[in-house]
MILUMKE-154001 format. One record per atom (N, C-alpha, C): residue in one letter; atom name; x, y, z. Coordinates in pm, 1 decimal. Example, Ala and Ser with C-alpha at 12.3 -4.5 7.8 and 13.67 -1.06 7.14 Angstrom:
BEGIN
(pt "A","N",(1319.0,-569.0,780.0))
(pt "A","CA",(1230.0,-450.0,780.0))
(pt "A","C",(1320.0,-330.0,780.0))
(pt "S","N",(1285.0,-225.0,708.0))
(pt "S","CA",(1367.0,-106.0,714.0))
(pt "S","C",(1290.0,3.0,787.0))
// end
This chain:
BEGIN
(pt "M","N",(63.6,-134.8,-18.0))
(pt "M","CA",(-0.6,21.8,3.9))
(pt "M","C",(97.7,86.5,-18.0))
(pt "T","N",(80.3,238.0,-69.3))
(pt "T","CA",(117.6,343.9,-90.9))
(pt "T","C",(38.2,464.1,-15.5))
(pt "L","N",(114.4,528.9,21.6))
(pt "L","CA",(52.1,679.8,66.7))
(pt "L","C",(4.5,750.5,-62.3))
(pt "D","N",(-87.1,846.9,-49.7))
(pt "D","CA",(-169.6,872.3,-170.7))
(pt "D","C",(-32.6,1016.8,-218.1))
(pt "T","N",(-5.7,1006.7,-333.8))
(pt "T","CA",(105.8,1110.6,-373.7))
(pt "T","C",(46.5,1268.3,-372.4))
(pt "S","N",(-62.9,1235.4,-442.3))
(pt "S","CA",(-106.5,1367.5,-443.8))
(pt "S","C",(-121.1,1469.7,-334.7))
(pt "R","N",(-82.6,1452.6,-213.3))
(pt "R","CA",(-86.6,1509.0,-112.9))
(pt "R","C",(38.4,1510.9,-29.6))
(pt "T","N",(153.2,1417.5,-77.9))
(pt "T","CA",(235.9,1422.6,72.7))
(pt "T","C",(361.1,1368.2,-63.8))
(pt "G","N",(358.9,1304.3,-169.4))
(pt "G","CA",(467.9,1270.8,-226.2))
(pt "G","C",(547.9,1142.7,-181.4))
(pt "S","N",(448.8,1061.7,-62.7))
(pt "S","CA",(475.1,921.2,-41.1))
(pt "S","C",(416.7,842.0,-114.1))
(pt "R","N",(355.4,729.4,-27.1))
(pt "R","CA",(270.4,605.2,-29.8))
(pt "R","C",(192.7,577.1,5.8))
(pt "S","N",(51.0,477.8,-24.2))
(pt "S","CA",(-33.0,458.4,17.7))
(pt "S","C",(-206.6,499.7,-47.1))
(pt "A","N",(-245.4,372.8,-92.6))
(pt "A","CA",(-350.0,375.2,-191.3))
(pt "A","C",(-486.7,422.0,-59.5))
(pt "G","N",(-542.2,534.0,-79.7))
(pt "G","CA",(-668.6,563.8,-15.4))
(pt "G","C",(-628.4,608.1,130.5))
(pt "L","N",(-503.1,647.1,147.7))
(pt "L","CA",(-475.5,703.0,291.9))
(pt "L","C",(-379.4,808.0,248.8))
(pt "T","N",(-369.9,924.3,301.3))
(pt "T","CA",(-304.4,1033.2,280.2))
(pt "T","C",(-219.3,1050.2,401.6))
(pt "A","N",(-113.6,1085.8,352.1))
(pt "A","CA",(25.7,1135.1,477.7))
(pt "A","C",(-43.8,1215.2,579.7))
(pt "H","N",(-157.9,1283.7,551.6))
(pt "H","CA",(-220.8,1392.0,651.2))
(pt "H","C",(-290.6,1283.2,780.6))
(pt "D","N",(-366.8,1193.4,694.6))
(pt "D","CA",(-490.2,1085.9,773.2))
(pt "D","C",(-359.9,1022.4,873.5))
(pt "A","N",(-283.2,938.1,775.4))
(pt "A","CA",(-179.3,857.2,879.9))
(pt "A","C",(-93.7,932.4,1023.3))
(pt "R","N",(-105.6,1086.8,986.3))
(pt "R","CA",(-36.5,1160.3,1093.9))
(pt "R","C",(-154.9,1191.8,1225.2))
(pt "Q","N",(-254.2,1238.5,1152.0))
(pt "Q","CA",(-349.7,1222.2,1243.3))
(pt "Q","C",(-378.6,1070.2,1341.2))
(pt "R","N",(-394.5,1004.7,1296.7))
(pt "R","CA",(-416.5,836.5,1318.2))
(pt "R","C",(-280.7,800.8,1400.9))
(pt "L","N",(-202.2,872.4,1390.2))
(pt "L","CA",(-68.4,821.4,1453.5))
(pt "L","C",(-64.6,915.3,1602.1))
(pt "E","N",(-114.3,1076.6,1561.9))
(pt "E","CA",(-110.1,1147.5,1678.8))
(pt "E","C",(-201.5,1143.5,1768.7))
(pt "H","N",(-301.9,1045.6,1728.5))
(pt "H","CA",(-432.7,1028.0,1848.8))
(pt "H","C",(-392.6,909.6,1917.4))
(pt "A","N",(-315.5,820.4,1787.1))
(pt "A","CA",(-247.5,685.2,1924.5))
(pt "A","C",(-178.3,742.7,1987.8))
(pt "R","N",(-74.9,837.7,1962.6))
(pt "R","CA",(15.5,871.6,2074.3))
(pt "R","C",(-40.0,941.5,2185.6))
(pt "S","N",(-117.2,1011.8,2146.6))
(pt "S","CA",(-197.5,1084.9,2306.2))
(pt "S","C",(-266.2,1024.4,2348.4))
(pt "S","N",(-337.7,908.8,2298.6))
(pt "S","CA",(-412.7,797.1,2423.7))
(pt "S","C",(-297.8,742.4,2501.5))
(pt "R","N",(-180.5,717.6,2426.1))
(pt "R","CA",(-120.8,620.8,2506.8))
(pt "R","C",(-42.8,694.8,2612.9))
(pt "L","N",(-6.7,850.6,2539.0))
(pt "L","CA",(78.4,890.6,2652.9))
(pt "L","C",(-31.1,949.0,2806.0))
(pt "A","N",(-172.0,944.0,2771.4))
(pt "A","CA",(-315.2,970.0,2876.1))
(pt "A","C",(-263.2,840.5,2959.4))
(pt "Q","N",(-264.6,720.4,2892.4))
(pt "Q","CA",(-213.6,613.0,2952.6))
(pt "Q","C",(-137.0,599.9,3056.4))
(pt "L","N",(-44.5,678.5,3002.5))
(pt "L","CA",(95.6,668.9,3083.5))
(pt "L","C",(96.2,792.1,3198.5))
(pt "R","N",(34.9,906.2,3171.5))
(pt "R","CA",(-6.9,969.1,3269.9))
(pt "R","C",(-122.8,905.1,3417.8))
(pt "A","N",(-183.1,836.5,3329.9))
(pt "A","CA",(-324.9,770.5,3452.3))
(pt "A","C",(-233.1,673.6,3536.4))
(pt "L","N",(-94.2,587.5,3491.6))
(pt "L","CA",(-57.6,514.0,3534.8))
(pt "L","C",(28.8,612.0,3646.4))
(pt "D","N",(76.0,680.5,3584.3))
(pt "D","CA",(163.2,753.4,3735.0))
(pt "D","C",(64.4,821.9,3819.8))
(pt "E","N",(-41.5,831.6,3783.8))
(pt "E","CA",(-143.9,929.0,3887.8))
(pt "E","C",(-210.9,829.9,3991.9))
(pt "T","N",(-191.5,677.6,3978.3))
(pt "T","CA",(-265.1,563.3,4051.3))
(pt "T","C",(-142.4,600.2,4242.8))
(pt "G","N",(-15.2,674.7,4202.4))
(pt "G","CA",(28.0,669.0,4337.8))
(pt "G","C",(102.0,555.2,4377.9))
(pt "Q","N",(64.5,417.7,4291.6))
(pt "Q","CA",(137.4,307.3,4331.2))
(pt "Q","C",(276.2,283.1,4295.7))
(pt "S","N",(331.5,240.9,4376.2))
(pt "S","CA",(509.2,192.8,4393.4))
(pt "S","C",(534.7,181.7,4256.8))
(pt "A","N",(676.8,223.4,4220.6))
(pt "A","CA",(689.9,167.3,4118.9))
(pt "A","C",(782.4,5.8,4108.7))
(pt "E","N",(757.8,-25.1,4215.3))
(pt "E","CA",(785.7,-225.8,4224.7))
(pt "E","C",(640.7,-281.9,4197.7))
(pt "D","N",(521.5,-207.6,4162.8))
(pt "D","CA",(438.2,-267.6,4117.0))
(pt "D","C",(451.9,-337.6,3970.0))
(pt "H","N",(472.6,-474.5,3977.5))
(pt "H","CA",(496.2,-523.9,3850.1))
(pt "H","C",(400.3,-497.5,3706.1))
(pt "L","N",(288.5,-519.6,3733.0))
(pt "L","CA",(176.1,-475.8,3676.9))
(pt "L","C",(190.5,-365.8,3594.4))
(pt "M","N",(180.8,-271.4,3666.3))
(pt "M","CA",(225.3,-116.5,3643.8))
(pt "M","C",(331.1,-117.9,3570.0))
(pt "S","N",(442.0,-163.2,3612.9))
(pt "S","CA",(570.8,-159.2,3530.0))
(pt "S","C",(554.2,-210.4,3380.5))
(pt "A","N",(511.4,-342.8,3401.1))
(pt "A","CA",(437.4,-400.1,3247.0))
(pt "A","C",(386.6,-338.5,3198.5))
(pt "Q","N",(273.9,-215.7,3202.6))
(pt "Q","CA",(172.7,-168.2,3128.5))
(pt "Q","C",(262.8,-64.9,3106.8))
(pt "A","N",(357.6,-11.8,3173.9))
(pt "A","CA",(413.1,136.6,3136.2))
(pt "A","C",(526.5,140.5,3051.7))
(pt "E","N",(608.0,-50.6,3049.0))
(pt "E","CA",(682.3,-70.6,2893.7))
(pt "E","C",(631.6,-116.3,2780.5))
(pt "A","N",(520.9,-177.4,2795.5))
(pt "A","CA",(422.3,-198.1,2692.5))
(pt "A","C",(403.5,-82.3,2610.1))
(pt "I","N",(356.1,23.6,2696.1))
(pt "I","CA",(297.1,174.7,2605.2))
(pt "I","C",(430.0,249.5,2579.7))
(pt "G","N",(559.0,216.9,2660.2))
(pt "G","CA",(667.7,287.2,2573.9))
(pt "G","C",(696.1,255.3,2431.0))
(pt "R","N",(698.0,96.3,2443.6))
(pt "R","CA",(720.3,15.0,2337.4))
(pt "R","C",(612.7,63.7,2231.7))
(pt "V","N",(506.6,65.1,2246.1))
(pt "V","CA",(434.5,138.3,2129.9))
(pt "V","C",(409.8,293.2,2079.3))
(pt "L","N",(461.4,373.3,2218.1))
(pt "L","CA",(506.4,505.9,2137.6))
(pt "L","C",(636.2,505.1,2032.9))
(pt "K","N",(747.5,377.8,2112.2))
(pt "K","CA",(833.0,372.6,1976.2))
(pt "K","C",(812.0,359.5,1833.2))
(pt "E","N",(700.4,298.0,1838.0))
(pt "E","CA",(657.8,210.1,1714.1))
(pt "E","C",(589.5,334.1,1621.2))
(pt "I","N",(534.8,444.1,1721.1))
(pt "I","CA",(475.0,523.6,1675.8))
(pt "I","C",(529.7,645.7,1601.7))
(pt "G","N",(672.9,642.2,1674.3))
(pt "G","CA",(758.2,772.6,1623.7))
(pt "G","C",(862.9,716.5,1489.5))
(pt "E","N",(854.2,564.1,1562.1))
(pt "E","CA",(924.0,499.4,1393.9))
(pt "E","C",(843.6,521.8,1281.7))
(pt "A","N",(687.9,524.4,1266.0))
(pt "A","CA",(586.3,533.1,1170.3))
(pt "A","C",(574.9,661.5,1120.1))
(pt "F","N",(582.1,785.6,1206.6))
(pt "F","CA",(642.6,892.8,1163.2))
(pt "F","C",(768.4,872.2,1121.6))
(pt "A","N",(872.7,823.8,1134.1))
(pt "A","CA",(994.7,820.9,1045.4))
(pt "A","C",(933.8,763.4,882.5))
(pt "R","N",(894.3,684.9,868.9))
(pt "R","CA",(837.0,611.3,781.3))
(pt "R","C",(783.9,688.2,700.7))
(pt "I","N",(663.9,758.8,732.5))
(pt "I","CA",(617.3,867.9,666.9))
(pt "I","C",(687.2,982.7,599.2))
(pt "D","N",(767.0,1022.2,662.6))
(pt "D","CA",(846.8,1129.2,622.8))
(pt "D","C",(970.2,1064.7,517.8))
(pt "D","N",(1019.7,947.5,567.8))
(pt "D","CA",(1084.2,898.9,422.7))
(pt "D","C",(1037.0,829.3,278.6))
(pt "G","N",(873.0,814.2,313.7))
(pt "G","CA",(783.0,771.0,209.6))
(pt "G","C",(780.4,607.6,206.5))
(pt "S","N",(811.2,557.2,329.5))
(pt "S","CA",(845.7,417.9,313.0))
(pt "S","C",(682.3,347.9,399.8))
(pt "Y","N",(622.0,475.9,427.6))
(pt "Y","CA",(486.4,432.2,513.3))
(pt "Y","C",(359.6,342.1,442.6))
(pt "G","N",(335.7,249.1,483.9))
(pt "G","CA",(225.5,165.4,447.4))
(pt "G","C",(317.8,2.9,337.0))
(pt "A","N",(424.8,12.8,320.5))
(pt "A","CA",(486.2,-101.5,275.2))
(pt "A","C",(542.6,-151.7,391.0))
(pt "C","N",(534.8,-315.9,393.4))
(pt "C","CA",(542.5,-399.5,495.7))
(pt "C","C",(709.9,-401.4,532.6))
(pt "L","N",(757.6,-402.9,607.2))
(pt "L","CA",(910.1,-413.2,632.7))
(pt "L","C",(946.8,-569.9,612.1))
(pt "G","N",(865.9,-632.5,598.1))
(pt "G","CA",(920.8,-790.1,611.1))
(pt "G","C",(912.3,-807.7,454.5))
(pt "C","N",(790.9,-782.8,374.6))
(pt "C","CA",(773.8,-827.7,282.3))
(pt "C","C",(807.3,-718.4,161.8))
(pt "S","N",(798.2,-612.2,180.5))
(pt "S","CA",(773.8,-498.4,100.5))
(pt "S","C",(641.1,-462.7,35.2))
(pt "A","N",(560.4,-552.6,66.0))
(pt "A","CA",(428.0,-564.3,10.0))
(pt "A","C",(332.8,-465.5,52.7))
(pt "P","N",(262.3,-379.2,4.2))
(pt "P","CA",(165.8,-293.3,59.4))
(pt "P","C",(58.7,-377.7,213.7))
(pt "V","N",(90.0,-267.6,295.6))
(pt "V","CA",(26.7,-321.3,402.5))
(pt "V","C",(-167.9,-269.6,393.4))
(pt "P","N",(-262.1,-345.1,386.3))
(pt "P","CA",(-378.0,-318.8,340.2))
(pt "P","C",(-452.4,-190.5,447.4))
(pt "A","N",(-498.0,-74.9,362.6))
(pt "A","CA",(-550.2,34.6,447.4))
(pt "A","C",(-613.8,-2.0,584.1))
(pt "E","N",(-725.7,-73.0,587.3))
(pt "E","CA",(-790.2,-119.4,695.0))
(pt "E","C",(-715.5,-152.7,796.2))
(pt "R","N",(-595.9,-209.0,802.7))
(pt "R","CA",(-491.0,-225.2,890.7))
(pt "R","C",(-425.9,-131.6,950.1))
(pt "L","N",(-379.9,-22.3,832.6))
(pt "L","CA",(-350.4,107.7,853.3))
(pt "L","C",(-409.4,176.2,987.8))
(pt "E","N",(-578.8,166.0,920.9))
(pt "E","CA",(-661.3,236.0,1013.0))
(pt "E","C",(-686.5,183.5,1176.1))
(pt "I","N",(-640.9,86.0,1190.2))
(pt "I","CA",(-652.3,16.0,1279.0))
(pt "I","C",(-523.3,10.9,1377.6))
(pt "L","N",(-419.2,-0.4,1301.4))
(pt "L","CA",(-291.8,-15.4,1348.7))
(pt "L","C",(-208.8,101.9,1311.1))
(pt "P","N",(-217.7,241.8,1316.5))
(pt "P","CA",(-164.7,293.4,1223.2))
(pt "P","C",(-11.6,244.7,1195.6))
(pt "Y","N",(47.1,242.4,1330.7))
(pt "Y","CA",(212.3,228.6,1341.4))
(pt "Y","C",(248.6,84.3,1305.2))
(pt "T","N",(152.9,48.2,1254.9))
(pt "T","CA",(217.1,-136.5,1227.3))
(pt "T","C",(331.8,-111.9,1131.6))
(pt "R","N",(399.1,-208.9,1146.2))
(pt "R","CA",(526.0,-201.6,1066.1))
(pt "R","C",(514.4,-337.6,943.6))
(pt "Y","N",(420.9,-425.9,953.6))
(pt "Y","CA",(408.4,-545.2,890.4))
(pt "Y","C",(237.9,-557.7,862.8))
(pt "C","N",(276.5,-671.8,738.4))
(pt "C","CA",(106.5,-734.0,716.8))
(pt "C","C",(90.6,-815.0,792.5))
(pt "V","N",(-34.5,-869.8,766.7))
(pt "V","CA",(-88.4,-986.6,863.9))
(pt "V","C",(12.9,-1096.4,890.3))
(pt "T","N",(18.7,-1114.8,708.9))
(pt "T","CA",(127.4,-1272.0,712.9))
(pt "T","C",(269.0,-1219.2,789.5))
(pt "C","N",(383.0,-1137.9,756.2))
(pt "C","CA",(471.2,-1087.6,797.5))
(pt "C","C",(416.0,-1099.5,963.9))
(pt "Q","N",(379.0,-1018.4,1014.0))
(pt "Q","CA",(317.7,-997.6,1165.7))
(pt "Q","C",(334.1,-1142.3,1223.8))
(pt "R","N",(277.6,-1223.9,1151.6))
(pt "R","CA",(235.7,-1366.0,1241.6))
(pt "R","C",(370.0,-1450.1,1253.5))
(pt "R","N",(430.2,-1411.9,1135.7))
(pt "R","CA",(606.7,-1504.2,1150.1))
(pt "R","C",(662.5,-1413.7,1257.4))
(pt "A","N",(640.7,-1283.4,1256.3))
(pt "A","CA",(765.0,-1218.2,1353.4))
(pt "A","C",(702.5,-1294.7,1472.4))
(pt "S","N",(584.2,-1281.6,1528.6))
(pt "S","CA",(539.6,-1342.6,1664.8))
(pt "S","C",(556.4,-1466.8,1713.5))
(pt "A","N",(604.3,-1561.6,1560.0))
(pt "A","CA",(587.0,-1670.8,1605.8))
(pt "A","C",(682.9,-1723.0,1707.7))
// end
């Protein structure tokens, strides 16, 4: 999948860079709000569940940052595993995804 080049000069059919950036901004804002909520619970940093949640959120924030970089370099929407276009529907749900479903399954196995 390639970004609509009429607005960006990058790749993604049916999804503009502006749309992708908006989805990524929303995802980032949501994760940052989750981190703030975890901080406000007043629980000890030793709480393993809270720590695990914060680490998971941190990983997603890193993936979101990497997705912004892919928009900037024109590779957003292409699977990092097989270079095939990532379906727009998948990018709508997970705008920071790096892989198509097939390659994601392989990476998770």
